[in-house]
N, C-alpha and C positions, 0 to 999 in steps of 0.2 A: 229470340230473347220476351224474356216478359215486359213491356211495360208497364213505367212506376204508372199508369193509365189503371191498371186493372188491379183494380176496386174493386170484382165481382167473383170472390173466388179467384182460385191460383193467388201470383207472391205480390209487392209488389218489390223492388232491385230501384238501386239508384244504377244511372250510367252513366257516362261521361259523355256516348258516344257522339261525333257530329254536332253541337257547344260550339256554339260560334268565336272565337275566337281571343272575343276583347273575353272572355269568362272566363280565357285560363286566370289572373288571380286573384282571380272566384276564388274559381277547386284550387288552385296550393292553397293561399289561406288558411281550408278548408282543414282540407289535411295534413296544418302544419301546427298550428295553434292551438297555447292552452286557459286552460276552465281560469283558472288566474290573468290569463294574460285579457279576456271577457268581460270580466264580471269579478268583483270582488267576491257576489254571493253567488251560493252556490249549493247547489245539493246535498239537504243534509248528515250526514253519514247512517245514521240510522234506520233510511229507509223510510223515511213521512215526509210525507209531499202529493200534494194528484199532479197527476200524470196527465198531461197537456202537446199542446204542439203548436208550432205557427207555419202561419207558408209562408218563405221567404222568398217573390216572383220578382223572377227577372224578366222585361223584354225588352219590346225593339218598336221605340215609338220617332216618330217625326226630328224629332231632339237626338236622337242617340237611344241608348238603357237609357229603360226607366225602371221600376217599381212599384208594384201594387200594394196600394195601404186602403186602407179604410176607416173611416172617422165612426165612432160609435153611438147612437144616443142619447139623446142630452137624461130620456126618461129615466135609466144604468144606472143601476144601485150600482154598482163598479166599473172605475173608467168610463163613467159617463164624458160623454161629447168628448176625446179620447184617441184623435185620431192611431191609428195600429198596423199591423200585418192581422189577414186573416186568419183564425189558427183557435184555440179551443181545448176545453179537458177531453178528453182520450171517452170514449164513452169503448160498453163492453165488446159488441161489433170487434171495430178497428181491430182488435184479436191482439199479442204479445206487445206491454207495454215499454221491451227492453229486448224489442226484432222489429217488424215495423207495422207497428202499432201506432208513432209518430205519422210514418210515412199513410196509414191513413186516413189520421186525424186533418191531417194537415189537407191531406185537398177532400176529407168529405165538409170543412167545416169551409175551405174557401168557398164550396160551390151553393150551402146552403146558403154564407153570411155575400154575394158578392155575384151569385150564376154563374162561377168561373165552371169555365167545362174542364172536367178532370182529362179529359183523354187528351186536349194538347199539353198537357206539361208534365215535362219532363221536371222527375227530377234527377236532385246526382248532386248531391251534397249531404251532413248531416254537422252544427254548428257542436260543440259539448252543448253536455244539455248548464240550461241555469237556473236560480233562482231567485222567484218573485218574496220574499215573504211577506211582504203585506196581509197580498191574495194564500199565499203558504200552496204555488205549484208550479212543480219544475218543469222545465218547458225544455224543448228539445226542439228549437230550431232548423228548420227547412228547405235544404235553398231546392231551387227548382228553375226547367227557361220554360217559356213558355214560347213554344216550339213553334203551336197551332195559333195565334189566335184567339179567342169571340169575344161579343157581348160582355160585358159585366158591369155588375148599378145596384140599386137595395131589390134587399126580396125583401126582405121584411125591417116597417119602417120601425118598426118597436126595438130592434138592435142592431139597426144598423143607421146610419145620417146620413151618410155620401158612396160611394168609393171612386177611389183616384190614380190617376199612375202618377207619380214624379220624374223629370229624370236626371238621371244620377249625373245631368251637367249642372242643375240645379244645387242640389245637394254638395256639391262636394264646391260649391261658391259662397266663398268668404265673407260675399255680405248678407248670406239665407244662414250663416250657423250664430251659437248662441249662445250660451250660460245659463239657464234659471235655477233659483232658488227653496228649494220647497221649503215650507214652514216647518220641513222639523231639521234643519237645517244641511238637507241631503244639496250637492251639485250636482249638476249634472247637464249634457250637451243636451242639446234645439235646434232644430232646424228653422226655418220663417216660411215654407215651401204653401202653394198650391194657400192660398186663405189659412191657415194652417200651423198649431202651431205643436211640430211632433216634441217630447220631450219622452218620461221615463227610460218606459224598458223597454222601448221600442226604437229612439234615440238614439240607443247604448247601444244598442247589435250597429246600427245602418253607422255610427260613428266607426265603430271599432270593422268592419269592416271594409270603411273607404281608409282606412290608416294601409291595414292589413293585405289589401289588396293594393298598397300605394297608389289611390285616388287621392288619396286626403291631399290638399292643398291650406297652406299654411292663413289658419284664421286667428281673432280678434278671441284669446280665450274668457276677458276679460265687458265684453260684450255683455249685459247682463236682458229681459228679456222675466217679465216680469208670467206667472202660473196661465193668468187671468189675458195675456197677451189674445189682441181680438176682435173680444166682445165684449 
């Protein structure tokens, strides 16, 4: 079998072989969720938008399942200081944006931003492509299992402020959940974890993943936090 980490030559594939049982609900969610169940912002029908990918990487830490996140540098013009999944736009060398290009891009960007060793990652699923209107990105969320954990950290401080993992138990804790209201009036889910406010696209995907995986716990949707929380 060709491993998903074979990014130099050869194809990049998805494989559910040998995944831990606790990931079964995530696999099922990825196979059954419909685009509009994830977001009302879907790719334009005319095919416009810049193709990109993010890596939603599940690992197993001291407190059980966890997700890898990073915080973008405050000096960036776009999404400055915002926690996010590793990821970015597809490069020409990533290949077919409608084939394994998003898989390659997700692994490549994660390596460039966090120092992650792609050889230890098993990609096992995709979520439907989503759209970020403010940036024009068409985003493919790529699901991965951190089969062989490797050290991670800031590679380029001009792009990344920090790299951290968040236990899924903290993401599902009702005390860590809230709603943010953007100046535009848009309301969305948020997570107050690891001294960070996770909001926007990243929080929306996490929220839907928790819901459709059956991991979500009831939380107070009336609890609001400002976007400058913690700053």
